[in-house]
C-alpha positions as CSV (number, residue, x, y, z in Angstrom):
1,M,-0.2,0.1,0.0
2,E,1.3,3.5,-1.0
3,T,-0.3,6.4,0.3
4,S,0.2,9.8,-1.7
5,G,-1.3,12.7,0.6
6,N,-4.8,12.6,0.9
7,S,-5.1,9.5,-1.6
8,V,-4.5,6.0,-0.8
9,T,-3.1,4.0,-3.7
10,E,-2.9,-0.1,-4.0
11,R,0.3,-1.4,-6.2
12,L,1.2,-5.1,-7.3
13,S,4.1,-6.3,-8.9
14,R,4.8,-9.8,-10.5
15,H,6.9,-11.3,-13.0
16,L,5.7,-13.2,-15.6
17,R,7.0,-16.6,-16.9
18,R,8.1,-17.6,-20.1
19,L,6.1,-20.6,-21.4
20,P,9.1,-23.8,-21.5
21,A,8.2,-24.6,-24.9
22,S,9.0,-20.9,-26.2
23,T,11.6,-21.6,-28.9
24,T,12.6,-17.6,-28.9
25,R,15.2,-16.0,-26.6
26,G,14.5,-12.2,-27.4
27,V,12.8,-11.6,-23.4
28,D,15.1,-11.4,-20.7
29,S,12.1,-10.7,-18.1
30,I,8.2,-9.1,-17.8
31,I,7.3,-7.7,-14.5
32,V,3.6,-6.3,-14.3
33,D,3.1,-3.8,-11.9
34,I,-0.1,-3.3,-11.1
35,I,-1.9,0.3,-9.3
36,R,-5.4,0.7,-8.4
37,N,-6.4,4.0,-8.2
38,P,-8.7,6.0,-5.9
39,G,-11.4,6.0,-8.2
40,G,-11.2,2.1,-8.9
41,A,-9.1,1.6,-12.0
42,L,-6.4,-0.6,-12.7
43,L,-3.2,0.9,-13.9
44,L,-0.9,-1.6,-15.3
45,T,2.8,-1.1,-16.7
46,Y,4.4,-4.1,-18.5
47,T,8.0,-4.1,-18.5
48,L,9.7,-5.8,-20.8
49,R,13.5,-6.4,-20.8
50,G,15.6,-8.2,-23.3
51,N,17.1,-7.9,-27.3
52,L,14.7,-5.4,-28.4
53,A,16.0,-5.3,-31.3
54,A,15.4,-8.4,-32.0
55,L,11.4,-8.4,-31.4
56,R,8.5,-7.1,-33.6
57,I,7.1,-4.4,-31.6
58,P,4.1,-2.5,-33.8
59,E,4.5,1.0,-34.4
60,P,2.3,3.4,-33.0
61,Q,-0.7,4.6,-34.5
62,A,-4.2,6.2,-33.9
63,A,-6.1,4.4,-30.9
64,R,-8.4,2.0,-32.4
65,R,-10.3,-1.4,-31.2
66,A,-9.0,-4.2,-33.3
67,D,-9.5,-8.3,-33.3
68,D,-6.6,-10.7,-33.0
69,L,-3.8,-8.4,-31.5
70,W,-2.8,-11.6,-29.9
71,R,-1.0,-13.1,-33.6
72,H,1.8,-10.3,-32.9
73,T,3.1,-8.7,-29.9
74,C,0.4,-7.7,-27.4
75,F,-0.2,-7.5,-23.7
76,E,-3.0,-9.1,-22.1
77,A,-5.4,-9.5,-19.1
78,F,-8.2,-11.8,-18.4
79,I,-10.1,-10.8,-15.4
80,G,-13.5,-12.6,-13.7
81,I,-15.2,-12.7,-10.4
82,A,-13.4,-14.9,-7.5
83,H,-16.0,-17.4,-7.9
84,G,-17.3,-17.5,-11.0
85,D,-16.8,-19.0,-14.5
86,A,-17.5,-15.6,-16.9
87,Y,-14.2,-13.3,-17.2
88,R,-13.0,-10.3,-19.8
89,E,-10.3,-10.4,-22.0
90,F,-8.5,-7.1,-22.7
91,N,-5.6,-6.7,-25.0
92,F,-3.2,-3.8,-25.8
93,S,-1.0,-3.9,-28.2
94,P,2.3,-1.0,-29.0
95,S,0.3,0.4,-31.6
96,G,-2.2,1.7,-29.7
97,S,-4.9,-0.7,-30.6
98,W,-6.8,-2.1,-27.9
99,Q,-9.7,-4.5,-27.6
100,V,-12.0,-6.3,-24.6
101,Y,-14.1,-9.3,-25.0
102,T,-16.7,-10.7,-22.6
103,F,-16.9,-14.9,-22.0
104,N,-19.4,-16.7,-20.0
105,A,-17.3,-19.5,-19.1
106,Y,-14.0,-21.4,-20.4
107,R,-13.7,-20.1,-24.2
108,Q,-17.5,-19.7,-24.5
109,G,-19.8,-17.1,-25.7
110,R,-16.7,-14.6,-26.9
111,L,-18.6,-10.9,-27.8
112,P,-17.0,-7.7,-27.8
113,Q,-17.7,-6.0,-24.3
114,P,-18.3,-2.5,-24.5
115,A,-15.3,-0.3,-22.9
116,T,-13.4,2.7,-22.5
117,D,-10.4,3.5,-24.2
118,P,-7.4,2.2,-22.0
119,N,-4.9,5.1,-23.1
120,I,-2.0,2.7,-24.0
121,V,1.3,4.6,-23.5
122,C,4.7,3.0,-24.3
123,R,8.2,4.1,-23.4
124,Q,11.0,2.3,-25.3
125,E,14.8,2.4,-23.7
126,P,17.5,0.5,-25.2
127,T,17.2,-2.8,-23.4
128,T,13.9,-2.1,-21.7
129,F,10.4,-1.2,-23.3
130,R,7.2,-0.5,-21.0
131,L,3.3,-0.5,-22.4
132,Q,1.1,1.1,-19.9
133,A,-2.8,0.7,-20.2
134,T,-6.1,1.6,-17.7
135,I,-8.4,-0.7,-17.0
136,H,-11.4,1.6,-16.0
137,S,-13.7,0.7,-12.9
138,D,-16.5,0.8,-15.2
139,D,-14.9,-1.9,-17.5
140,L,-13.9,-4.4,-14.4
141,P,-16.4,-6.7,-13.9
142,T,-18.7,-6.6,-10.6
143,A,-17.4,-7.9,-7.8
144,T,-15.1,-7.0,-4.8
145,V,-12.9,-10.1,-5.1
146,L,-11.7,-10.8,-9.0
147,R,-9.2,-13.4,-10.3
148,C,-6.8,-12.1,-12.8
149,G,-4.5,-13.8,-15.4
150,L,-1.5,-11.6,-16.7
151,S,0.2,-12.4,-19.9
152,A,2.2,-11.5,-23.0
153,V,2.6,-12.7,-26.7
154,I,6.3,-11.4,-27.9
155,E,6.7,-12.3,-31.9
156,D,10.4,-11.9,-32.8
157,H,11.3,-10.5,-36.7
158,A,11.3,-14.1,-37.9
159,G,7.6,-14.3,-36.8
160,A,8.3,-16.7,-33.9
161,I,6.2,-16.0,-30.5
162,E,7.0,-16.4,-27.0
163,Y,4.2,-16.8,-24.4
164,W,4.5,-15.3,-20.9
165,A,2.0,-15.6,-18.1
166,L,1.4,-15.6,-14.5
167,Q,1.2,-19.3,-14.6
168,H,1.0,-21.7,-17.4
169,P,-1.2,-24.8,-17.7
170,P,0.3,-27.9,-18.9
171,G,1.0,-28.3,-22.7
172,K,0.2,-25.7,-25.2
173,P,0.1,-22.0,-24.5
174,D,-3.6,-21.2,-23.0
175,F,-3.9,-17.7,-21.6
176,H,-7.4,-18.4,-20.8
177,H,-7.4,-21.7,-19.3
178,P,-8.5,-21.4,-15.0
179,D,-5.2,-22.5,-13.8
180,T,-3.7,-18.7,-15.6
181,F,-6.0,-16.9,-13.2
182,A,-3.1,-17.0,-10.6
183,L,-3.7,-13.6,-8.8
184,K,-7.0,-13.0,-6.7
185,L,-7.4,-9.1,-6.1
186,D,-9.2,-7.8,-3.5
187,L,-11.3,-4.6,-4.1
188,T,-12.3,-4.2,-0.3
């Protein structure tokens, strides 16, 4: 818990893990910082460290909703209520494109979810790339305790993909799998 003047801000940091079967090695680490602001929004900052020259990072463009962002470098959050099957998938591309889907159960009933632009901001240094996105409180599932999966899809210049998540289920990459929802967020 951090305090600033009269406002209180909660902050968490979590390391993502590379899927063991990933064959590329352009990324050394990915850390996600989560800040809950006093208004209830979640500010997510994904910090990637590695050989950025080897990675395909989409160029910034005007913010817009788009599908299939996970086919290229993309940062994601999966958020559902603690004791339920429904969840939302938030996709954030370094291009500024974004998408939010709602599911009523594991990979079931995918629909675009009305949402507010997450205001994606990116910064790049020689070996560090940061993407910051805001999940507005109105866009979160309505509950006091949420389950959360954080992940990233990182593409290199050869088109190979690395998959990163808080936790991976056995086998192929599957960010929707219940095992990947490894973080509980208590909003009370």
